[in-house]
C-alpha positions in Angstrom: -0.2 0.0 -0.2 3.1 2.3 0.6 4.7 1.9 -2.1 1.2 2.5 -4.3 0.7 6.2 -2.6 4.4 7.1 -3.8 3.7 5.8 -6.9 0.6 7.5 -7.1 2.3 10.4 -5.7 5.0 10.3 -8.5 2.7 10.5 -11.5 -0.4 12.0 -10.8 1.5 15.6 -10.7 2.6 14.1 -14.1 -0.8 13.1 -15.2 -2.1 16.9 -13.9 0.6 18.1 -15.8 0.4 16.5 -18.9 -3.2 17.3 -19.3 -2.5 20.9 -18.6 -0.3 21.0 -21.4 -2.9 18.7 -23.4 -5.7 20.9 -22.6 -3.3 24.3 -23.6 -2.8 22.9 -27.1 -6.1 21.2 -27.9 -7.7 25.3 -26.0 -5.1 27.3 -28.5 -6.7 25.2 -31.2 -10.0 25.2 -30.4 -11.3 28.6 -29.2 -14.9 28.0 -29.7 -15.4 24.8 -28.6 -13.6 25.5 -25.0 -15.6 28.7 -25.3 -19.0 26.6 -25.5 -18.3 23.4 -24.2 -16.6 24.3 -21.1 -18.5 24.8 -18.0 -19.5 28.4 -16.7 -17.1 29.8 -19.2 -20.1 31.9 -21.6 -20.9 33.0 -18.5 -18.5 35.4 -17.9 -18.7 37.3 -21.2 -18.1 37.5 -24.6 -16.4 35.0 -26.7 -12.7 36.4 -27.2 -10.5 34.2 -29.2 -7.3 36.3 -28.3 -7.7 36.1 -24.6 -8.9 31.9 -24.9 -6.2 31.6 -27.3 -3.9 33.3 -24.2 -5.3 30.9 -22.0 -4.3 27.8 -23.6 -0.7 28.7 -24.0 -0.7 29.6 -20.3 -1.9 25.8 -19.7 0.1 24.4 -22.4 3.6 26.3 -20.8 2.5 25.6 -16.9 2.2 21.9 -18.2 5.5 22.0 -19.6 7.7 23.7 -16.9 6.0 20.9 -14.6 6.8 18.2 -16.7 10.1 19.6 -16.6 10.2 20.1 -12.9 9.7 16.6 -12.7 12.5 15.1 -15.2 15.1 17.0 -13.2 13.4 16.4 -10.0 13.1 20.2 -9.2 10.3 21.2 -6.7 10.9 24.8 -7.7 10.2 24.1 -10.9 6.9 22.1 -10.4 5.4 25.4 -8.1 6.1 27.7 -11.0 4.7 25.3 -13.5 1.5 25.4 -11.3 1.6 28.9 -10.1 -1.3 30.1 -12.5 -3.1 27.6 -12.0 -3.2 27.7 -8.1 -3.8 31.6 -9.0 -7.0 30.8 -10.9 -8.7 27.8 -8.6 -7.8 30.4 -6.1 -10.3 32.7 -8.1 -12.9 30.2 -9.0 -12.8 29.7 -4.7 -13.8 33.7 -5.5 -16.5 33.0 -7.9 -17.9 30.4 -5.6 -18.4 32.7 -2.9 -19.8 35.3 -4.9 -22.4 32.9 -6.3 -23.2 32.4 -2.8 -21.7 28.8 -2.1 -24.0 26.7 -3.9 -23.2 23.4 -4.5 -24.1 22.5 -7.7 -22.5 21.5 -11.1 -20.8 23.7 -11.4 -18.8 24.0 -8.0 -17.9 20.2 -8.9 -16.4 21.1 -11.9 -14.8 23.5 -10.3 -13.7 21.6 -7.4 -12.3 18.7 -9.5 -11.2 20.2 -12.5 -9.5 23.7 -11.1 -9.5 24.3 -7.6 -8.0 20.6 -6.5 -5.1 20.2 -9.4 -3.0 22.8 -8.4 -3.7 22.7 -4.5 -2.5 19.0 -4.6 0.6 19.6 -6.5 1.6 23.0 -4.0 1.0 20.6 -1.1 3.1 17.9 -2.3 5.9 19.6 -4.0 8.7 18.5 -2.0 7.9 14.9 -2.2 7.2 15.1 -5.3 10.7 16.3 -6.5 11.8 13.2 -4.0 9.9 10.6 -5.6 10.2 11.6 -9.2 13.5 10.5 -9.2 12.5 7.1 -8.5 9.9 6.8 -11.2 11.4 9.3 -14.4 
């Protein structure tokens, strides 16, 4: 069980960073689909290709920085790759409070996709660098 948790600790950040990199590329290439299909996005303002592609590039670069940080076992790079997503998650917590703390589908989406992943990486960054040396 302990071995499984160590493996998960090292692999889950890699999965998160990989998803961010892939999603960022997809957002950049398909901004209209991102705007129309991502829960809550269209309710915060009109479609803006430039802004959405900027977001795609931010996720893409965050994912690559994080993957590189894991590859060279550098917790500081993992944190740097997570910084934007962490602040984005805090902003989504603010939006949740502003919406009246409703436990609806949008909150569950935000919690699982936007809020929890960067917090997980930040709180495990030191262990990540140690464990990734053994796995990557």
